[in-house]
N, C-alpha and C positions, 0 to 999 in steps of 0.2 A: 514496555520499558526495556526490553532486551536490546542489547547493542550499545546502551548508554555507557557501559563500563569501558568501551573502547575509545572514548573521546573525552575531551574536557567538558565539564558541566558549566552551565552559566554561573557567573559569579554575581553576588548581590551588589547593588549600587553603593551601599555603605556597610560597614562592619555589623554583622548580626551577633549580638551578645545573648547567648541562649543558656539559661540555667536549667540544669537537669536534676529534678528533685522528686522525691517521694519519701516520706518519713519512715515508710516500711522498709525494713532491711531485706536484702536478697531478691530485689525485683529486677536487677540488671542495670542500675544506675551507672556504676563505673564501667561495666562492660560496654554499655551503650555509648558513654561519653568517648571512650578510647576508640572504639571500632568506627563510630560515625565520623570522629575527627580524622582517623587514618584514611577512611574512604574519601572524604572530602579533599584531604591533602593529596591523595594519589590521583585525584582528577583536576589538579591545577589550582586548588584554593589554598590560601595561606591561613593556617589554623593554629590557634593557641588554646591549650587545655589548662584551665586553672583548677588545681587539685585542692579542694577545700575539705577533704576527709582526712582526719588525723591518721587513719590507717595507711594513707599514701598509696593505695592500690593502683590508682591511675598512673602515678609516677613510676611504680614498679612495671606496669604493663607497657609503658612507653620506653622502658629501658633507661630511665633517668635516675641518677644517683639522688638519694634523699635521706642520708644518714643525718644525725643530729647537727653536725657542724655546717651543713650546706645551707646557704641563704635560701629562705623559703617564704611561702605565703604568710607564715606566722610573722616574720619580720616586717612584712608589708602592713599587716593589720595591727600589730602591737607596737612595732618600733618605727613606724613611718618610713620604712625603706621603700625605694622606688621599684616598680615592676621591672624596670630596665636592668636592675641589679640581680634579679633572681631568674628571669626567663632564660631557658636553655633550649637548644634544638634537641628533638628526639633523634637518637642516632640511626634508627632503622629507616626512617621515612623523611625525604626532603619536604620542605614547606610546613612541617609539623613542629610545634614548639610547646613547652610545658613550663608552667609555674609550679614547682614541686611542693608537696606537703611533707613535713617532718612530724615526728611524734610530739614536738613542742606544741603543735597545734591542739593537742588534747587538753591543754590548760587554757587555751585561748578563750573558751566560752566564759570562764570565770574572770579572766583578765579584761575582757571587753566590757564587762559590766560597769566598770568605773570610768571608761573612756568617754570623751565628749563625742556626741553624734555617733554612738556605737554601732547603730544599724547601717550607717552609710559609709563606713570606712573603706569597704571594698570598691564602692562606686567612685568615691573621690580618688582612690588610687588608680583606677581604670581611667578616669577622666584626665588625670595628670599624665597618663602614659599615651603614647602614640598608637592607639588601637586601629587607626585608619590603615596601617600597613597589613592588617589582617582582614580576611573576609568573614571569619567566624572566630568568636571566643566562646568556648564551651566551659561552663562552670560545673564541676562535679561536686555534689553536696553529700554531707554525712547523712546517715539514716536517723534524723531527728528533726525537730522543728525549733532548734535552739538559735542562738545568735549567729552562728556561722551560716546556717540556712537562710535566716532572715537577711544577712548581708548579701547572700547570693541572689535573693529575690529582689533586693533593692538595687543590686548592681546590674541585673539583666534587663533586657527589653522584652524577651520572650521566655516562656516556661515550656520545657518539654517534660512530660511525665511518662516514665516507663511504668506499664501495668502488667504484672505477670498473669498469664491465663490459667489461674488456679483458683481454688475455693478461697473465699475471703478477699479476693483481689480488690474489690471496691471498698472494703472496710478501711476506714481511716482516711479515705480520699476526701470525705466531707470536711475533715479537719484541715487538710492541706488547702482545699479551695477556700475555706473561711480565712486562713492565714493570708492567702494570696489576695483576697478581697480587702483585708485590713491593710496589707502593704500598699495595695493600689490606692486605697482611700487616703492614706496618711503619708506615704513615703515615696511611692514610685508609680505615678499615674500611667506611665507608658506600658507597664507590665501586662502581658496578655498570655493566656494559655494558647500557644500556637500549634503545638504538636503533641499527640498521644501516640506512644509506641507500644504495641503489644508484644511482650516477651515470653519466652519459655513456652512456646506454643507446642502442644503435643497433639499431632493430627489424629492420633489413634483414640483419643478420648472425646466423648461427647461434651464433657465439662468444658474443655478448652473452647470448643466452638460456641457453647452457650455464653461463656464469659465474654468472648470476643463480640458476640452479637449484642450482649447487654452493654458493653462499653461503647460500641458504635451507636446504639440507640440513644445512649445518654449523652455522648459528646459530639456526635455528628461528624462534620467534615474535617475536623482537626485530627481525627484518628487516621494514621497512615494506612494505606492499603496493604503494604508489606507487613507481615508478621515475622517475628524472629523465632525460629524453631529451637527447641531444646537441642543442645549440641555439645558433645564431649570436647570437640576441638576448641570451642569458644572458651570452655572452662580451663582447658589445659594451657592455652597461649600465654597467660600472664606469668606462669611459673618459668617460662623461658624468656621473660622480659620482653614479650612481643604482643602486638594485637593479633587477632586471628587473621587479619588482612595479610600479614607477612608470614605468619606461622603456617597457615594452610589456606591459601587464597581460593582453592577450588571447593572448600567444604561448604555445606549448606548454610552454616552460620555466617561465613564470610560473604557468600553471595546475597544472603538476606540483608545483612547490614549495608552492603553496597547499594542494593535496591532502595532501602529505607533512606540512606543518605542522598541518593539520586532524587527521590521524591522531595526531600527537604530543599535541595538545591534548586530544583525546577519550580517548586511552589514559591520559594523566596524570590525568584526572578520575575514571577508573574505578579506578585503583590504590588 
């Protein structure tokens, strides 16, 4: 796959809406959402990141303003605002856009309970929006299996699960897969687990290699060949309002995310 970074990658026939979820915290959901999106955008794709995490870390990492007064995904889910009114360009990278999250989203789980068709509010909003102008919509989820994550699973066609190469990595995944099966049966038949991304890989430990092997045995071909190494640069980048792709493009983390995004782009073109 070397050399792919130097040219445009194939673009999908239609917009791929990919939900990035794992109810376990600290597995690299937001980091993966932001850096995969940045990589795809840097290679010619039009990309929208939907930040569904009340912490708003994806918005921060993309350098997008998300204080309380900013129109955000909360207004889309609760106030029926249009996506067109909240989507803003990421300042650092052309072709990359963000639907920001504000702290208001923290109360959305409770406010959604009384709403009609509460599980499919995100999907309806996306359907009403012209997503065809994008090649990818990446939905970054909070670390829970609440109504926000369920909205993301109903709103997406594909699911990307980041799994960290550490002890207990597979714990809780059964619960996520069961939730996916329920969503598939009742709310979104299109949903499929299309991609597993191994994150926080420490090549010095036997444990990381063992976890990677277990995940590959369990999930097969949907696991990307590229693994994301532990990287200080990846952790530092958001504090500068950047993805690692612009913060330190030559770092091991940036190169790994670029390869992972390339795999996703080429696999999508083959499908």
